[in-house]
C-alpha positions in Angstrom: -1.9 90.6 57.9 -3.3 90.8 61.3 -2.1 88.4 64.2 -5.5 86.9 64.3 -6.0 86.5 60.6 -5.5 82.8 60.6 -7.6 82.1 63.6 -10.4 79.9 62.3 -14.1 80.3 63.4 -14.2 76.6 64.5 -11.2 77.2 66.9 -12.8 80.8 68.0 -16.2 79.0 68.8 -14.3 76.6 71.2 -13.9 79.3 73.5 -17.1 80.5 75.4 -18.4 84.1 75.2 -16.9 85.1 78.3 -13.5 84.1 77.1 -14.1 85.6 73.6 -15.1 89.1 75.1 -12.1 88.9 77.4 -9.8 88.3 74.5 -11.3 91.1 72.7 -10.8 93.0 75.7 -7.3 92.2 75.9 -6.7 93.9 72.6 -8.7 96.9 73.7 -6.3 97.1 76.7 -3.4 97.0 74.6 -4.9 99.8 72.3 -5.4 101.7 75.5 -1.7 101.7 76.3 -0.8 102.6 72.6 -3.1 105.5 73.0 -1.2 106.8 76.0 2.3 106.1 74.2 0.8 108.0 70.9 1.6 104.9 69.0 -0.8 105.6 66.1 0.4 102.8 63.8 0.5 100.4 66.8 -3.0 101.5 67.8 -4.4 101.0 64.2 -3.1 97.4 64.3 -4.6 96.8 67.7 -8.0 98.0 66.2 -7.5 95.7 63.4 -7.3 92.9 65.8 -10.3 94.0 67.8 -12.3 94.3 64.5 -11.3 90.8 63.5 -12.0 89.1 66.8 -15.5 90.8 66.8 -16.0 89.6 63.3 -15.2 86.0 64.3 -17.5 86.4 67.4 -20.4 87.6 65.4 -19.8 84.8 62.9 -19.9 82.0 65.6 -22.8 83.5 67.7 -26.3 81.8 67.4 -28.2 84.4 69.0 -29.2 87.0 66.7 -29.8 89.7 69.4 -26.1 89.2 70.5 -24.9 89.5 66.9 -26.7 92.7 66.5 -25.4 94.3 69.5 -21.9 93.2 68.7 -22.2 94.7 65.4 -23.3 97.9 67.0 -20.4 98.0 69.1 -18.1 96.9 66.2 -19.2 100.2 64.4 -17.8 102.2 67.4 -14.4 100.6 67.1 -14.5 101.1 63.3 -15.2 104.8 63.9 -12.2 104.8 66.4 -10.0 103.2 63.7 -10.7 105.9 61.2 -10.3 108.8 63.3 -7.0 110.8 62.6 -6.4 111.5 66.5 -7.3 108.9 69.0 -9.7 109.7 71.8 -8.7 108.2 75.0 -12.3 109.1 76.5 -14.4 107.4 73.6 -11.9 104.4 73.7 -12.5 104.1 77.5 -16.2 104.1 77.0 -16.1 101.7 74.2 -13.9 99.4 76.2 -16.4 99.5 79.2 -19.2 99.0 77.0 -17.6 95.7 75.7 -16.8 94.4 79.0 -20.8 94.9 80.0 -21.5 92.3 77.5 -21.0 89.4 80.1 -21.2 89.4 83.9 -17.6 87.8 84.0 -16.1 90.5 81.8 -17.8 93.1 83.7 -16.0 92.1 86.8 -12.8 93.4 85.2 -14.0 97.0 84.7 -12.3 97.9 88.2 -9.0 96.5 87.2 -8.7 97.7 83.7 -10.7 101.1 83.6 -9.9 102.4 87.0 
């Protein structure tokens, strides 16, 4: 069971979209560190947490266009999750794409992807 398995959609919806994206970004940042450490089991768990939080975000979002884009982004993470070897460059690109979902999250790019 992943860390966020018991997080309810109602509780997740209480956070604004900026916070949701930043919390997903937190997990992506953890995953970035695990790639560097070559901790594949830990990386898989981090990607599972990312996928769970994206699923919750899609579930609580009312805007169809945002849901569609989040699901496209989720496909990128699912592809990274099933890779036998992690790709730091592709992870970084996906992380950057996530942070561009909101202006508030985009402000974090220089700090987490420098």
